[in-house]
C-alpha positions in Angstrom: 83.2 118.7 117.7 80.7 115.9 115.5 78.3 114.3 117.7 76.9 112.2 114.7 76.4 108.5 115.5 76.7 105.4 112.7 72.9 104.7 113.1 72.4 107.8 111.2 74.1 106.0 108.1 72.1 103.2 105.5 74.2 100.6 107.5 72.4 96.9 108.2 71.3 96.2 111.6 74.3 93.7 111.9 77.1 96.1 110.8 75.6 98.8 113.3 75.5 96.1 116.0 79.5 95.1 115.0 80.3 98.8 115.0 78.6 99.3 118.8 80.8 95.9 119.8 84.0 97.8 118.4 83.3 101.0 120.3 82.3 103.1 117.5 79.6 105.0 118.6 80.1 108.7 117.4 81.4 109.4 114.1 85.0 111.2 113.6 84.5 114.3 111.4 86.1 112.0 108.4 83.7 109.9 108.7 80.8 112.3 109.3 81.9 114.1 106.1 82.9 111.3 103.9 80.9 108.3 104.6 77.3 109.8 103.1 79.3 110.3 99.5 81.5 107.0 99.7 78.2 104.6 100.8 76.3 106.1 97.6 78.9 104.9 95.3 80.6 108.5 94.6 84.3 109.1 94.2 85.6 110.8 97.0 88.9 112.8 97.4 89.8 113.5 101.0 92.2 115.2 103.2 92.6 112.7 106.5 95.6 112.6 108.5 96.6 108.6 109.9 94.6 108.4 113.0 91.3 110.3 111.7 89.2 107.2 111.4 90.0 107.1 107.4 89.8 103.4 107.4 86.6 102.9 108.8 85.6 105.6 106.2 86.2 103.6 103.4 86.2 100.3 104.9 82.0 100.8 105.5 81.9 101.6 102.0 84.0 98.9 100.5 81.6 96.2 102.8 78.5 97.9 101.8 78.9 97.0 98.2 80.7 93.8 98.5 78.9 90.5 96.9 79.7 88.0 99.3 78.4 85.1 97.2 80.7 86.3 94.1 84.2 84.7 94.7 86.1 87.8 92.5 88.3 90.6 93.9 85.6 93.4 94.2 88.1 96.1 95.9 91.7 96.9 96.3 93.1 99.3 98.8 96.8 100.6 98.0 98.7 101.7 101.0 102.5 103.1 100.8 103.9 100.6 103.6 103.7 96.8 104.6 103.2 98.0 108.0 99.9 100.5 107.3 98.7 97.7 104.6 99.0 94.9 107.3 96.9 97.5 110.1 94.3 98.4 107.4 93.8 94.8 106.7 93.0 94.1 110.7 90.6 96.9 110.7 88.6 95.7 107.4 88.2 92.1 109.3 87.0 93.8 112.2 84.6 95.9 110.3 83.7 92.8 108.3 82.6 90.4 111.2 79.2 91.5 110.6 79.7 89.9 106.9 80.0 86.0 107.1 82.8 84.5 104.8 84.7 87.7 103.7 87.8 86.8 102.6 90.7 89.9 103.1 94.1 89.3 101.9 97.2 91.2 102.3 100.2 91.6 99.5 103.2 93.1 100.4 106.9 92.7 99.9 109.0 91.2 102.7 106.6 87.9 102.3 107.3 84.8 100.1 105.6 84.7 96.7 104.6 81.2 97.2 102.6 81.9 100.0 100.8 85.0 98.4 99.9 82.5 95.5 98.6 79.9 97.7 96.0 82.4 99.3 95.4 83.7 95.8 94.3 80.3 94.9 90.6 81.3 95.7 90.1 85.0 95.0 89.9 87.2 97.7 86.7 89.6 97.9 89.1 92.2 99.4 92.8 92.8 98.8 95.2 95.2 100.6 99.0 95.9 99.5 101.8 97.9 98.5 101.9 98.9 94.9 105.3 97.2 94.0 103.9 93.7 95.2 100.9 94.2 93.5 102.1 95.1 90.3 104.6 91.8 90.3 100.9 89.9 90.9 99.4 91.6 87.6 102.6 91.1 85.7 102.5 87.5 86.5 98.8 87.2 86.1 98.2 85.5 89.4 95.5 88.5 90.4 92.1 88.9 89.0 91.1 92.4 89.1 88.4 92.4 86.4 85.6 92.3 88.6 86.7 95.3 90.9 84.5 98.0 91.5 86.3 99.7 94.3 89.8 101.3 94.8 90.9 102.9 97.6 94.6 105.1 97.5 95.7 105.5 101.3 97.9 107.8 102.3 98.3 108.9 98.6 101.0 111.7 99.2 103.2 109.1 101.0 103.0 106.6 98.2 103.9 109.6 95.9 106.5 110.6 98.1 108.3 107.1 97.8 108.1 107.1 94.0 105.2 104.8 93.7 103.6 107.0 91.0 104.8 104.9 88.2 103.6 101.6 89.9 100.3 103.1 90.6 99.7 104.3 87.0 100.6 100.4 85.9 98.0 99.2 88.5 95.2 101.5 87.2 95.6 100.9 83.4 94.6 97.0 84.6 91.5 98.3 86.6 87.8 98.6 85.1 87.2 102.0 84.0 83.7 102.2 85.7 84.5 101.8 89.7 84.3 104.1 92.8 87.7 105.6 93.3 88.3 106.9 97.2 91.5 108.8 97.5 92.8 109.6 101.2 95.9 112.0 101.5 97.4 113.7 104.5 98.6 116.7 102.4 97.2 118.1 98.9 100.3 118.6 97.0 100.0 119.5 93.1 100.7 115.8 92.3 97.5 114.6 94.2 95.4 117.3 92.3 96.8 115.9 89.1 96.3 112.2 89.5 92.6 112.8 91.4 91.8 114.6 88.0 93.0 112.0 85.9 91.8 109.0 87.9 88.2 110.2 89.5 85.1 111.4 88.1 83.6 114.4 89.6 84.8 113.7 93.2 83.1 114.8 96.4 85.8 117.1 98.2 86.4 116.6 101.9 88.4 118.4 104.2 88.3 118.0 107.9 89.7 120.6 110.4 93.5 119.4 110.1 94.3 121.4 113.5 91.6 119.5 115.4 94.0 117.0 116.6 97.1 119.5 117.2 95.0 121.4 119.9 95.1 118.0 121.9 99.3 118.0 121.5 101.3 120.3 124.1 104.2 121.0 122.1 107.4 122.1 124.6 110.8 122.9 122.9 114.1 122.7 124.9 117.5 124.2 123.6 120.1 121.8 124.7 123.5 120.6 123.4 123.6 117.7 125.6 120.5 115.9 124.2 121.1 112.2 126.0 121.0 113.6 129.3 118.0 115.5 128.2 116.2 112.8 126.8 116.8 110.5 130.3 115.7 113.5 132.5 112.4 113.8 130.1 111.8 109.9 130.7 112.3 109.8 134.0 110.1 112.8 134.6 106.9 111.4 132.6 107.6 107.5 133.3 105.5 106.9 129.8 104.1 103.6 128.8 105.2 104.5 125.5 107.2 106.6 123.6 108.8 107.2 120.3 111.9 109.4 119.5 112.5 110.3 117.0 116.2 110.8 115.1 117.0 111.9 111.5 119.8 109.5 111.0 119.5 105.7 110.9 122.8 105.5 112.8 121.7 107.9 115.5 118.7 105.7 116.3 121.1 102.8 117.2 123.3 104.8 119.2 120.5 106.7 121.0 118.5 103.1 121.6 122.0 101.8 123.0 122.8 104.6 125.5 118.8 104.1 127.1 119.8 100.0 127.3 122.7 100.6 129.3 120.3 102.9 131.6 118.1 99.9 132.0 115.6 101.0 129.7 113.9 98.8 127.1 114.2 100.6 123.9 114.1 99.2 120.1 114.7 100.8 116.8 112.9 101.3 113.6 115.4 102.5 110.6 115.7 101.5 107.0 118.8 99.5 107.5 116.5 97.0 109.5 115.4 93.6 107.4 111.6 93.2 107.7 111.3 90.4 110.2 113.0 92.6 112.6 110.8 95.7 111.7 107.7 93.4 112.3 108.8 92.5 116.1 110.0 95.9 116.9 106.5 97.2 115.9 104.6 94.3 117.2 106.5 94.5 120.7 105.9 98.4 121.1 102.3 98.1 119.9 101.9 95.3 122.6 103.4 97.3 125.5 106.0 94.9 125.6 108.7 97.4 124.7 108.2 101.3 126.0 110.5 103.2 123.8 110.8 103.1 120.2 113.7 105.1 118.5 112.7 105.4 114.9 113.6 107.7 112.0 110.6 109.4 109.8 109.8 106.2 108.1 107.5 105.7 111.4 106.0 109.1 111.5 103.5 108.0 108.8 101.3 104.8 108.3 101.6 103.2 111.9 98.4 103.1 113.9 99.6 103.6 117.3 96.7 104.6 119.1 97.9 105.3 123.0 101.0 107.5 123.0 101.1 110.1 125.5 105.0 111.3 124.3 106.9 112.1 121.4 110.5 113.2 121.7 111.9 114.6 118.4 115.9 114.4 119.1 116.7 116.5 116.4 114.2 119.2 114.8 113.6 117.7 111.1 114.4 119.5 108.1 111.0 120.1 107.1 108.2 121.5 109.0 105.7 119.2 107.5 107.6 116.2 108.7 107.6 118.0 112.4 103.6 117.8 112.3 103.5 114.5 111.1 105.8 113.4 114.2 104.0 115.1 116.9 100.4 113.9 115.1 101.7 110.5 116.4 100.3 111.7 120.1 97.2 113.4 121.2 94.7 110.9 119.2 91.1 109.6 119.6 90.5 112.6 122.0 93.6 112.1 124.4 95.9 114.6 125.2 99.2 114.4 124.0 103.0 115.8 125.1 105.5 116.3 122.2 108.9 117.4 123.4 111.7 118.8 120.9 115.3 119.0 121.5 117.0 121.7 119.9 120.7 122.6 119.6 122.1 126.2 118.7 122.8 125.1 114.9 118.8 124.2 114.6 117.0 127.3 116.1 116.7 128.7 112.5 114.4 125.8 111.8 112.2 126.8 114.7 111.1 129.9 112.3 109.8 127.3 109.5 107.6 125.6 112.1 106.3 128.4 113.7 105.1 129.7 110.0 103.8 126.4 109.1 101.7 125.3 112.4 100.8 129.4 113.0 102.0 129.1 116.6 104.4 130.8 118.3 107.2 128.7 120.0 108.9 129.7 123.5 112.4 128.1 123.9 113.0 126.7 127.4 116.3 126.0 128.9 116.6 122.0 129.4 117.6 122.8 133.1 113.8 123.2 133.5 113.2 119.5 133.1 113.5 118.0 136.9 115.9 115.6 137.0 116.2 113.2 139.6 117.8 109.7 139.8 117.0 107.4 136.7 114.5 104.8 137.2 114.4 102.0 134.3 111.3 102.2 132.5 109.9 98.5 132.9 107.2 97.5 130.0 104.1 96.7 131.4 103.4 93.4 129.2 105.1 90.8 127.8 104.8 89.1 124.5 104.4 85.3 124.1 105.2 83.4 120.9 102.7 80.5 120.2 104.5 77.9 117.3 100.8 77.5 115.7 99.0 80.2 113.3 96.3 80.9 110.9 97.4 77.8 109.0 96.5 75.7 112.1 92.8 77.5 112.3 94.2 79.2 115.7 91.9 82.3 116.6 91.8 84.8 119.5 89.5 83.6 121.2 91.2 80.1 121.5 94.1 81.4 123.0 91.8 83.7 125.4 90.3 80.3 126.4 93.4 78.6 127.4 94.5 81.5 129.6 91.3 82.3 131.2 89.7 78.6 131.9 91.3 77.6 135.1 90.6 81.4 136.6 94.1 81.9 137.6 94.2 85.0 134.6 91.6 87.0 133.9 90.8 88.9 130.7 92.3 92.0 132.0 95.5 90.2 132.2 95.8 89.7 128.2 96.4 92.4 125.8 97.0 92.5 122.4 96.7 89.3 120.4 97.9 88.7 116.7 97.6 85.4 114.5 100.2 85.2 111.7 100.2 82.3 109.3 102.6 80.3 111.2 102.6 81.8 114.8 100.6 83.7 117.1 101.7 86.3 119.9 99.7 87.4 122.9 101.0 90.1 125.5 100.0 89.4 129.3 100.7 91.5 132.1 104.3 91.2 133.2 103.4 89.9 136.9 101.6 87.1 135.1 104.1 85.8 132.9 105.2 82.5 134.6 101.5 81.3 135.1 100.6 82.3 131.5 103.6 80.2 130.2 102.7 77.5 132.3 99.1 77.3 131.1 100.2 77.4 127.3 102.9 75.0 127.6 100.9 72.7 129.4 97.6 73.1 128.4 95.8 72.1 125.1 94.3 74.4 122.5 92.6 72.3 119.8 93.4 69.1 121.1 97.0 69.5 121.1 99.8 71.0 123.2 101.3 74.3 121.4 105.1 75.1 122.4 105.0 78.8 124.0 107.8 81.4 124.2 108.9 84.5 125.6 109.6 87.4 123.1 110.4 90.1 125.2 
């Protein structure tokens, strides 16, 4: 276990104070091994999973080199999905609190080009985005990367899996040759080695103990042909505040979620047929703990940063043992203990050998009858999410919402959960038993001198 502190790094006093306020005390393994090289401007090729702290590892390096007085884009972070790009942007903004006037924008598909063009009128210091949309901006010459000095490829293996190889190449061809390139990948397939050799210069290679997180995860495998009944029994037994149920097929996601909702649970799906606004809402409610159960295909297995997730269920075993590891890796993060349960039918037993070999473990297949079965209880989410009809365009900040909710002392800071500020809207999670008070305070009070219409969305 690594015990190095951030104070051992050549960071400014302001940044160290900011890290302390964010609860960043001891570095994770990936941070301790990569940050010394990142901060000195060297290229780095690192193997690190989502949730390992890699965003801070490259983010602190990006911010260290930033010249805020230069109104040019100086850093580019490529991500495989819009969800990961949004999360990376949020984390970079938190890390950038110590540097006044840092402009960070996200450029991804699913957002109108007109809005993005408006945000590019004044060049951002840092751009985070997905390859397809970034390439469109470069083709339209609406994004100038001629002054770029840091390129980050986050979850590079996932981007290659999704077919972004040509787009990444096209983007890199338009970047300055003299730059720092940081490449983070959960796995090291041959393609990663090839792209590293082509775009990096003598990279420092970092490979953290990829088994460390798995030691925090208890795995259970149950043989059953009645999978829905087994899911009900597991949820009833563990009563998790949050749980992801992974399915192999989109229709299976919908069927499982419908069955859970009929039993009084609040389950949402996350799968490829959903429009982007639907995906965004599902992820927002789940991360806010306004939805306890997310039934997802493996589109959610990578690139989603859900920090507190006590239970993961595989409704079916995936076709690939590596995908199984990505699934279970959603739990057991940040030193927390997690439980990963896999449901195995007779026809799936042959897949167990591949998982045993990949993880170097012995799997004990249990009977589903071992799960205690009592009268089902509805799992009510701990939080309710409210939507305010104002956002970044109105200069709304999280502190404004907290102030409006706590000014009369009817609610305290402990009653308030996540706050997300979008362009035209804002979202705040509040404890379930405070919903009426919160709605009255926001609808009847004033924020920035005006009333803002607020409604419940979960």
